[in-house]
ROVEXZA-759168 format. One record per residue (C-alpha): residue number from 1; residue in three letters; chain; x, y, z. Coordinates in Angstrom, 3 decimals. Last residue first. Example, Ala and Ser with C-alpha at 12.3 -4.5 7.8 and 13.67 -1.06 7.14 Angstrom:
<lumdrens>
<lumdren 2 "Ser" "A" <13.670 -1.060 7.140>>
<lumdren 1 "Ala" "A" <12.300 -4.500 7.800>>
</lumdrens>
This chain:
<lumdrens>
<lumdren 237 "Ala" "A" <-44.294 -120.668 26.165>>
<lumdren 236 "Ser" "A" <-42.924 -119.883 29.897>>
<lumdren 235 "Asp" "A" <-39.219 -120.124 30.280>>
<lumdren 234 "Gly" "A" <-38.055 -122.715 32.667>>
<lumdren 233 "Lys" "A" <-35.547 -123.931 30.582>>
<lumdren 232 "Glu" "A" <-34.406 -121.640 27.963>>
<lumdren 231 "Val" "A" <-36.035 -121.304 24.508>>
<lumdren 230 "Tyr" "A" <-34.013 -121.382 21.441>>
<lumdren 229 "Pro" "A" <-35.904 -120.421 18.293>>
<lumdren 228 "Ile" "A" <-36.777 -122.961 15.569>>
<lumdren 227 "Thr" "A" <-35.864 -121.542 12.253>>
<lumdren 226 "Gly" "A" <-37.601 -121.806 8.616>>
<lumdren 225 "Ile" "A" <-37.120 -122.493 5.168>>
<lumdren 224 "Val" "A" <-33.386 -121.749 4.723>>
<lumdren 223 "Pro" "A" <-32.155 -122.644 1.294>>
<lumdren 222 "Leu" "A" <-29.472 -125.074 1.027>>
<lumdren 221 "Gly" "A" <-25.927 -124.494 -0.433>>
<lumdren 220 "Leu" "A" <-24.415 -126.362 2.506>>
<lumdren 219 "Tyr" "A" <-21.285 -123.863 3.163>>
<lumdren 218 "Lys" "A" <-22.794 -120.106 2.377>>
<lumdren 217 "Val" "A" <-26.393 -121.226 2.858>>
<lumdren 216 "Val" "A" <-26.159 -123.064 6.172>>
<lumdren 215 "Asp" "A" <-23.770 -120.532 7.567>>
<lumdren 214 "Glu" "A" <-25.979 -117.391 6.641>>
<lumdren 213 "Asn" "A" <-28.743 -119.062 8.653>>
<lumdren 212 "Asp" "A" <-26.574 -119.359 11.895>>
<lumdren 211 "Lys" "A" <-23.803 -121.152 13.846>>
<lumdren 210 "Ile" "A" <-22.874 -124.326 11.780>>
<lumdren 209 "Ser" "A" <-19.888 -126.004 13.412>>
<lumdren 208 "Thr" "A" <-16.538 -126.466 11.402>>
<lumdren 207 "Asp" "A" <-14.405 -124.369 13.791>>
<lumdren 206 "Met" "A" <-10.935 -125.121 12.679>>
<lumdren 205 "Phe" "A" <-10.700 -121.859 10.684>>
<lumdren 204 "Glu" "A" <-12.001 -119.864 13.397>>
<lumdren 203 "Leu" "A" <-9.602 -121.067 15.792>>
<lumdren 202 "Ile" "A" <-6.702 -120.111 13.384>>
<lumdren 201 "Phe" "A" <-8.102 -116.825 12.819>>
<lumdren 200 "Ala" "A" <-8.268 -115.938 16.511>>
<lumdren 199 "Leu" "A" <-4.896 -117.320 17.116>>
<lumdren 198 "Phe" "A" <-3.384 -115.217 14.564>>
<lumdren 197 "Val" "A" <-5.157 -112.226 16.030>>
<lumdren 196 "Gly" "A" <-4.035 -113.195 19.535>>
<lumdren 195 "Val" "A" <-0.439 -113.660 18.322>>
<lumdren 194 "Met" "A" <-0.558 -110.007 16.735>>
<lumdren 193 "Leu" "A" <-1.970 -108.459 19.630>>
<lumdren 192 "Gly" "A" <0.380 -110.171 22.178>>
<lumdren 191 "Leu" "A" <3.269 -109.104 20.043>>
<lumdren 190 "Ile" "A" <2.210 -105.560 19.995>>
<lumdren 189 "Leu" "A" <1.467 -105.583 23.903>>
<lumdren 188 "Ser" "A" <4.640 -107.424 24.652>>
<lumdren 187 "Leu" "A" <6.847 -104.746 22.485>>
<lumdren 186 "Ser" "A" <4.934 -102.020 24.461>>
<lumdren 185 "Ile" "A" <5.741 -103.833 28.051>>
<lumdren 184 "Asn" "A" <9.436 -103.942 26.937>>
<lumdren 183 "Leu" "A" <9.777 -100.595 25.833>>
<lumdren 182 "Ala" "A" <8.111 -99.096 28.674>>
<lumdren 181 "Pro" "A" <10.122 -101.042 31.084>>
<lumdren 180 "Lys" "A" <13.371 -100.517 29.902>>
<lumdren 179 "Pro" "A" <15.497 -103.127 31.342>>
<lumdren 178 "Glu" "A" <18.435 -102.123 31.185>>
<lumdren 177 "Ile" "A" <20.080 -98.631 30.927>>
<lumdren 176 "Lys" "A" <20.287 -98.224 34.953>>
<lumdren 175 "Arg" "A" <21.288 -94.829 36.397>>
<lumdren 174 "Tyr" "A" <23.666 -95.658 39.047>>
<lumdren 173 "Ile" "A" <26.766 -94.410 37.116>>
<lumdren 172 "Pro" "A" <30.070 -95.183 38.572>>
<lumdren 171 "Ile" "A" <33.032 -93.398 37.723>>
<lumdren 170 "Ala" "A" <35.410 -93.953 34.562>>
<lumdren 169 "Glu" "A" <38.105 -91.791 34.225>>
<lumdren 168 "Asp" "A" <37.901 -88.855 31.599>>
<lumdren 167 "Ile" "A" <40.871 -87.482 29.548>>
<lumdren 166 "Val" "A" <43.306 -90.594 29.941>>
<lumdren 165 "Glu" "A" <46.427 -89.801 27.764>>
<lumdren 164 "Val" "A" <47.833 -92.658 25.926>>
<lumdren 163 "Asn" "A" <51.704 -92.488 25.620>>
<lumdren 162 "Glu" "A" <54.336 -91.870 22.806>>
<lumdren 161 "Ala" "A" <52.907 -94.217 20.453>>
<lumdren 160 "Asn" "A" <55.099 -97.366 18.890>>
<lumdren 159 "Met" "A" <51.916 -98.969 17.740>>
<lumdren 158 "Ile" "A" <52.287 -102.097 19.545>>
<lumdren 157 "Arg" "A" <54.342 -101.376 22.637>>
<lumdren 156 "Val" "A" <52.795 -98.095 23.333>>
<lumdren 155 "Ile" "A" <49.296 -99.264 22.243>>
<lumdren 154 "Gln" "A" <49.650 -102.425 24.585>>
<lumdren 153 "Lys" "A" <50.421 -100.547 27.339>>
<lumdren 152 "Ser" "A" <47.448 -98.274 26.822>>
<lumdren 151 "Phe" "A" <45.048 -100.759 26.444>>
<lumdren 150 "Cys" "A" <46.001 -102.223 29.998>>
<lumdren 149 "Arg" "A" <45.054 -98.967 31.277>>
<lumdren 148 "Ala" "A" <42.097 -98.257 29.506>>
<lumdren 147 "Thr" "A" <40.673 -101.787 30.320>>
<lumdren 146 "Glu" "A" <41.335 -101.263 33.896>>
<lumdren 145 "Asn" "A" <39.571 -97.863 33.870>>
<lumdren 144 "Ala" "A" <36.620 -99.743 32.122>>
<lumdren 143 "Ile" "A" <36.585 -102.807 34.101>>
<lumdren 142 "Ala" "A" <36.341 -100.590 37.387>>
<lumdren 141 "Ala" "A" <33.483 -98.374 36.138>>
<lumdren 140 "Ala" "A" <31.580 -101.596 35.213>>
<lumdren 139 "Met" "A" <32.307 -102.846 38.540>>
<lumdren 138 "Glu" "A" <31.200 -100.017 40.422>>
<lumdren 137 "Pro" "A" <27.712 -100.054 38.168>>
<lumdren 136 "Asp" "A" <27.133 -103.795 39.135>>
<lumdren 135 "Thr" "A" <25.199 -105.454 36.581>>
<lumdren 134 "His" "A" <27.919 -104.763 33.774>>
<lumdren 133 "Arg" "A" <28.228 -102.514 30.694>>
<lumdren 132 "Val" "A" <31.400 -101.278 29.609>>
<lumdren 131 "Arg" "A" <32.184 -98.291 27.397>>
<lumdren 130 "Ile" "A" <35.445 -97.188 25.857>>
<lumdren 129 "Glu" "A" <35.678 -93.905 24.456>>
<lumdren 128 "Ile" "A" <38.614 -93.115 21.849>>
<lumdren 127 "Ile" "A" <38.853 -89.216 21.113>>
<lumdren 126 "Glu" "A" <40.381 -88.317 17.708>>
<lumdren 125 "Thr" "A" <37.539 -85.970 17.117>>
<lumdren 124 "Asn" "A" <34.511 -85.419 14.697>>
<lumdren 123 "Lys" "A" <32.284 -87.826 16.702>>
<lumdren 122 "Val" "A" <33.846 -89.542 19.878>>
<lumdren 121 "Leu" "A" <35.391 -92.765 18.318>>
<lumdren 120 "Asn" "A" <33.854 -95.859 19.672>>
<lumdren 119 "Val" "A" <34.854 -98.927 21.865>>
<lumdren 118 "Glu" "A" <32.291 -101.239 23.353>>
<lumdren 117 "Ile" "A" <33.035 -103.808 26.104>>
<lumdren 116 "His" "A" <29.992 -106.399 27.338>>
<lumdren 115 "Ser" "A" <30.618 -109.046 24.478>>
<lumdren 114 "Arg" "A" <34.433 -108.864 25.355>>
<lumdren 113 "Leu" "A" <33.909 -109.920 28.762>>
<lumdren 112 "Ser" "A" <31.873 -112.987 27.862>>
<lumdren 111 "Glu" "A" <34.308 -113.939 25.205>>
<lumdren 110 "Phe" "A" <37.433 -113.605 27.426>>
<lumdren 109 "Thr" "A" <35.807 -115.438 30.166>>
<lumdren 108 "Ala" "A" <34.332 -114.250 33.278>>
<lumdren 107 "Asp" "A" <34.739 -114.435 37.090>>
<lumdren 106 "Leu" "A" <36.868 -111.286 37.352>>
<lumdren 105 "Asn" "A" <40.194 -111.226 39.531>>
<lumdren 104 "Leu" "A" <40.386 -107.556 38.772>>
<lumdren 103 "Asn" "A" <44.159 -107.877 37.717>>
<lumdren 102 "Lys" "A" <43.419 -111.493 36.200>>
<lumdren 101 "Ile" "A" <40.133 -110.313 34.174>>
<lumdren 100 "Val" "A" <42.117 -107.408 32.967>>
<lumdren 99 "Glu" "A" <45.253 -108.787 31.841>>
<lumdren 98 "Asp" "A" <42.934 -111.479 29.666>>
<lumdren 97 "Leu" "A" <41.145 -108.422 28.443>>
<lumdren 96 "Val" "A" <44.374 -106.653 26.918>>
<lumdren 95 "Ser" "A" <45.935 -109.855 25.593>>
<lumdren 94 "Arg" "A" <42.382 -111.008 24.244>>
<lumdren 93 "Ser" "A" <41.995 -108.310 22.239>>
<lumdren 92 "Lys" "A" <39.038 -105.813 22.943>>
<lumdren 91 "Ala" "A" <41.148 -102.716 23.356>>
<lumdren 90 "Ile" "A" <43.418 -103.783 20.338>>
<lumdren 89 "Glu" "A" <40.404 -104.178 18.091>>
<lumdren 88 "Gly" "A" <39.194 -100.607 19.219>>
<lumdren 87 "Tyr" "A" <42.680 -99.160 18.647>>
<lumdren 86 "Thr" "A" <42.646 -100.713 14.818>>
<lumdren 85 "Ser" "A" <39.210 -98.905 14.189>>
<lumdren 84 "Val" "A" <40.724 -95.726 15.844>>
<lumdren 83 "Leu" "A" <43.638 -95.970 13.138>>
<lumdren 82 "Leu" "A" <41.270 -94.624 10.493>>
<lumdren 81 "Arg" "A" <40.937 -91.451 12.633>>
<lumdren 80 "Asn" "A" <44.793 -91.128 12.945>>
<lumdren 79 "Thr" "A" <45.162 -91.504 9.225>>
<lumdren 78 "Gln" "A" <42.621 -88.779 8.502>>
<lumdren 77 "Ile" "A" <44.320 -86.354 10.825>>
<lumdren 76 "Glu" "A" <47.796 -87.397 9.281>>
<lumdren 75 "Gln" "A" <46.133 -86.699 5.777>>
<lumdren 74 "Tyr" "A" <44.859 -83.271 6.800>>
<lumdren 73 "Thr" "A" <48.288 -82.413 7.666>>
<lumdren 72 "Ile" "A" <49.891 -81.609 10.914>>
<lumdren 71 "Gln" "A" <52.608 -79.209 10.392>>
<lumdren 70 "Ser" "A" <56.157 -79.356 11.963>>
<lumdren 69 "Thr" "A" <58.214 -76.062 12.424>>
<lumdren 68 "Pro" "A" <57.336 -76.221 16.419>>
<lumdren 67 "Asp" "A" <59.371 -79.363 16.616>>
<lumdren 66 "Gln" "A" <58.553 -80.727 20.068>>
<lumdren 65 "Ile" "A" <55.110 -82.229 19.146>>
<lumdren 64 "Lys" "A" <56.390 -84.322 16.416>>
<lumdren 63 "Gln" "A" <59.648 -85.294 18.214>>
<lumdren 62 "Ala" "A" <57.231 -86.543 21.081>>
<lumdren 61 "Pro" "A" <55.303 -88.996 19.243>>
<lumdren 60 "Arg" "A" <51.680 -88.599 18.757>>
<lumdren 59 "Val" "A" <49.216 -89.146 21.890>>
<lumdren 58 "Val" "A" <46.563 -91.656 21.900>>
<lumdren 57 "Met" "A" <43.578 -90.003 23.386>>
<lumdren 56 "Leu" "A" <41.175 -91.828 25.833>>
<lumdren 55 "Thr" "A" <37.789 -91.402 27.145>>
<lumdren 54 "Thr" "A" <36.319 -93.561 29.999>>
<lumdren 53 "Tyr" "A" <32.712 -95.115 30.034>>
<lumdren 52 "Ala" "A" <30.347 -96.659 32.588>>
<lumdren 51 "Glu" "A" <27.165 -98.546 32.000>>
<lumdren 50 "Tyr" "A" <24.632 -100.377 34.117>>
<lumdren 49 "Val" "A" <22.322 -103.338 33.787>>
<lumdren 48 "Pro" "A" <19.603 -104.192 35.985>>
<lumdren 47 "Asp" "A" <18.899 -108.123 36.201>>
<lumdren 46 "Lys" "A" <15.992 -109.515 34.442>>
<lumdren 45 "Ile" "A" <13.859 -111.774 36.755>>
<lumdren 44 "Phe" "A" <11.555 -109.605 38.953>>
<lumdren 43 "Phe" "A" <10.650 -106.465 36.959>>
<lumdren 42 "Thr" "A" <11.430 -107.058 33.335>>
<lumdren 41 "Tyr" "A" <10.710 -110.753 33.438>>
<lumdren 40 "Val" "A" <7.442 -110.415 35.675>>
<lumdren 39 "Ser" "A" <6.223 -107.262 33.514>>
<lumdren 38 "Ser" "A" <7.033 -109.324 30.060>>
<lumdren 37 "Thr" "A" <5.073 -112.281 31.270>>
<lumdren 36 "Leu" "A" <2.177 -110.121 32.306>>
<lumdren 35 "Ile" "A" <1.963 -108.128 29.112>>
<lumdren 34 "Ala" "A" <2.211 -111.266 27.008>>
<lumdren 33 "Phe" "A" <-0.613 -113.019 29.118>>
<lumdren 32 "Leu" "A" <-2.802 -109.940 29.017>>
<lumdren 31 "Met" "A" <-2.378 -109.943 25.212>>
<lumdren 30 "Val" "A" <-3.226 -113.667 24.811>>
<lumdren 29 "Ala" "A" <-6.357 -113.315 27.090>>
<lumdren 28 "Val" "A" <-7.395 -110.103 25.134>>
<lumdren 27 "Ile" "A" <-7.195 -111.946 21.891>>
<lumdren 26 "Tyr" "A" <-8.974 -115.001 23.174>>
<lumdren 25 "Lys" "A" <-11.822 -112.502 24.580>>
<lumdren 24 "Ala" "A" <-12.131 -111.120 21.320>>
<lumdren 23 "Arg" "A" <-12.571 -114.408 19.282>>
<lumdren 22 "Asn" "A" <-16.437 -113.355 18.131>>
<lumdren 21 "Arg" "A" <-15.191 -109.702 17.610>>
<lumdren 20 "Leu" "A" <-12.323 -110.611 15.567>>
<lumdren 19 "Ile" "A" <-14.085 -113.131 13.414>>
<lumdren 18 "Asp" "A" <-16.950 -110.606 13.166>>
<lumdren 17 "Phe" "A" <-14.352 -108.144 11.880>>
<lumdren 16 "Ile" "A" <-13.055 -110.414 9.259>>
<lumdren 15 "Glu" "A" <-16.528 -111.185 8.190>>
<lumdren 14 "Arg" "A" <-17.354 -107.617 7.627>>
<lumdren 13 "Leu" "A" <-13.993 -107.230 5.825>>
<lumdren 12 "Ser" "A" <-14.918 -110.170 3.329>>
<lumdren 11 "Ile" "A" <-18.633 -109.064 3.000>>
<lumdren 10 "Glu" "A" <-17.441 -105.482 1.922>>
<lumdren 9 "Glu" "A" <-15.035 -107.149 -0.372>>
<lumdren 8 "Glu" "A" <-17.748 -108.991 -2.015>>
<lumdren 7 "Phe" "A" <-19.828 -106.088 -2.328>>
<lumdren 6 "Ala" "A" <-17.136 -104.000 -4.020>>
<lumdren 5 "Glu" "A" <-16.633 -106.794 -6.535>>
<lumdren 4 "Arg" "A" <-20.231 -106.779 -7.254>>
<lumdren 3 "Glu" "A" <-20.364 -102.865 -7.509>>
<lumdren 2 "Glu" "A" <-17.328 -103.254 -10.099>>
<lumdren 1 "Met" "A" <-19.411 -105.932 -12.064>>
</lumdrens>
């Protein structure tokens, strides 16, 4: 019984291999189309994207700094780190970004500008990092610096902080982060292979023609008594 099941499984795998082999041209065609489409999009359609960043730190109230006897507790440090999420929302708030759009005369909406800005906490520090993505590296740096400036004003007003110190101003970085040709082409290759294999099985399922002796026995249940060889025209008997 086990030998029979193994034999049927072997036949099933053989049929799958035959389907893939017989439809290989379709699979290859789909893969080439996917790679070509991805390449055209990556190199000729998709605008390059650049990123600039600036780092800030919110300064504690002056009386805490000036008092030499005051001690910064672990609880205060944790509280400051938790406040970073609040700082991030303020940096991407409408009041801040609308002022950035106005000051830089940007042709952008609040929602579109917000989607290009990311605010993070530098690992194991209280330093805030504002990253901006844009198709122009100089504009990305300008937006990052202006966002930091407008953010500083709002933090002093809302959070009653003494000041916001800029650690590193944003500078234009001319190394594009998008698109990524190697990644895009690799993904298109995998997607093209998957679609091509799927198409091969669909075509095989829709093909009801009888191709060989095995199909006669398998689908019609009739024994094969004999076969007539195919002879090309012009061949001698």
